[in-house]
C-alpha positions as CSV (number, residue, x, y, z in Angstrom):
1,X,-11.3,0.7,-16.6
2,X,-7.9,1.7,-15.2
3,X,-7.2,4.9,-13.4
4,X,-4.0,6.7,-12.5
5,X,-3.6,7.5,-8.8
6,X,-1.1,9.6,-6.9
7,X,0.8,7.3,-4.6
8,X,0.9,9.9,-1.9
9,X,-2.9,9.9,-1.7
10,X,-3.5,6.1,-1.8
11,X,-5.3,4.6,1.2
12,X,-7.1,1.4,2.1
13,X,-7.8,-1.2,-0.6
14,X,-6.3,0.9,-3.4
15,X,-3.0,1.2,-1.5
16,X,-3.1,-2.5,-0.8
17,X,-3.8,-3.2,-4.5
18,X,-0.8,-1.0,-5.4
19,X,1.4,-3.0,-3.0
20,X,0.2,-6.3,-4.6
21,X,1.0,-4.8,-8.1
22,X,4.5,-3.8,-6.9
23,X,5.1,-7.4,-5.9
24,X,3.8,-8.6,-9.3
25,X,1.1,-10.6,-7.6
26,X,-2.3,-11.3,-9.2
27,X,-5.0,-9.7,-7.2
28,X,-8.6,-8.3,-7.4
29,X,-10.5,-5.8,-5.4
30,X,-13.7,-7.2,-3.8
31,X,-16.4,-5.0,-2.5
32,X,-19.8,-5.3,-0.9
33,X,-22.3,-2.7,0.3
34,X,-22.5,-2.4,4.1
35,X,-25.6,-2.0,6.2
36,X,-27.6,1.3,6.3
37,X,-26.1,2.8,3.1
38,X,-22.7,3.4,4.7
39,X,-19.6,3.3,2.4
40,X,-18.9,0.2,0.5
41,X,-16.5,-2.3,2.3
42,X,-13.6,-3.3,0.0
43,X,-10.6,-5.6,0.4
44,X,-7.8,-7.1,-1.6
45,X,-7.9,-10.8,-2.6
46,X,-4.4,-12.1,-3.6
47,X,-4.0,-14.8,-6.1
48,X,-7.7,-15.1,-6.6
49,X,-8.1,-16.7,-3.2
50,X,-11.6,-15.8,-1.9
51,X,-10.6,-16.7,1.7
52,X,-7.5,-14.5,2.0
53,X,-8.1,-10.8,2.6
54,X,-4.8,-9.0,2.4
55,X,-4.2,-5.5,3.9
56,X,-0.6,-4.6,4.3
57,X,-1.4,-0.9,4.8
58,X,-3.6,-1.6,7.9
59,X,-2.5,-5.1,9.2
60,X,1.0,-5.2,10.7
61,X,1.1,-9.0,10.1
62,X,0.9,-8.3,6.4
63,X,2.8,-5.0,6.1
64,X,5.5,-5.7,8.8
65,X,7.3,-8.4,6.8
66,X,7.4,-6.1,3.8
67,X,8.9,-3.3,5.9
68,X,11.5,-5.7,7.3
69,X,12.4,-7.4,4.0
70,X,12.6,-4.1,2.1
71,X,14.5,-2.3,4.9
72,X,12.0,0.5,5.0
73,X,13.0,3.2,7.5
74,X,10.3,4.7,9.7
75,X,10.2,7.9,11.8
76,X,7.4,9.7,13.6
77,X,8.0,13.5,13.1
78,X,5.7,16.5,13.4
79,X,2.6,14.4,14.0
80,X,2.9,12.0,11.1
81,X,4.8,9.0,10.0
82,X,7.7,9.3,7.5
83,X,9.0,6.3,5.6
84,X,11.9,5.8,3.2
85,X,12.2,2.8,0.9
86,X,15.8,2.3,-0.3
87,X,16.4,1.7,-4.0
88,X,18.9,-0.7,-5.5
89,X,21.5,2.0,-5.8
90,X,23.0,4.0,-3.0
91,X,21.2,7.3,-2.5
92,X,18.1,6.6,-4.5
93,X,14.8,5.3,-3.3
94,X,11.5,6.9,-2.3
95,X,10.0,8.5,0.7
96,X,6.4,9.1,1.8
97,X,4.3,10.1,4.7
98,X,1.0,8.8,6.3
99,X,-1.1,8.8,9.4
100,X,0.2,5.3,10.4
101,X,3.5,3.6,10.0
102,X,2.1,0.9,7.7
103,X,0.4,3.5,5.4
104,X,3.6,5.6,5.1
105,X,5.7,2.5,4.5
106,X,3.5,1.0,1.9
107,X,3.3,4.3,0.1
108,X,7.1,4.5,0.1
109,X,7.3,0.9,-1.2
110,X,4.9,1.6,-4.1
111,X,6.6,4.9,-4.9
112,X,10.0,3.2,-5.0
113,X,8.6,0.7,-7.6
114,X,6.4,3.1,-9.8
115,X,7.3,6.7,-9.0
116,X,4.7,9.3,-8.0
117,X,1.7,7.6,-9.8
118,X,0.4,4.1,-10.3
119,X,-2.3,2.8,-12.6
120,X,-4.9,0.5,-11.0
121,X,-8.1,-1.1,-12.0
């Protein structure tokens, strides 16, 4: 089943899945229950590789190269991170906010590719 999500509200594995989709990469969301009935632990597996957990919204080693390659601008203002991802034409692009630089940047990257919403499995 596929669900439409607001890009501005994406976090964790769903945001990472949206980033993979924006790249056009095959991916799947893997989850397993954690100890003591706490929330389920989920992560993104790119290209079907079971040994490669990918988290650009929380791991700078994964998200940093995207920020650099896409020329995403970051600024910390009024207690939150703001990001702008430039589009192919001057003056267009997408902006977003988040509690961390990587979350704000990945939201802006996804919004630049899909707009305000994205459909995910």
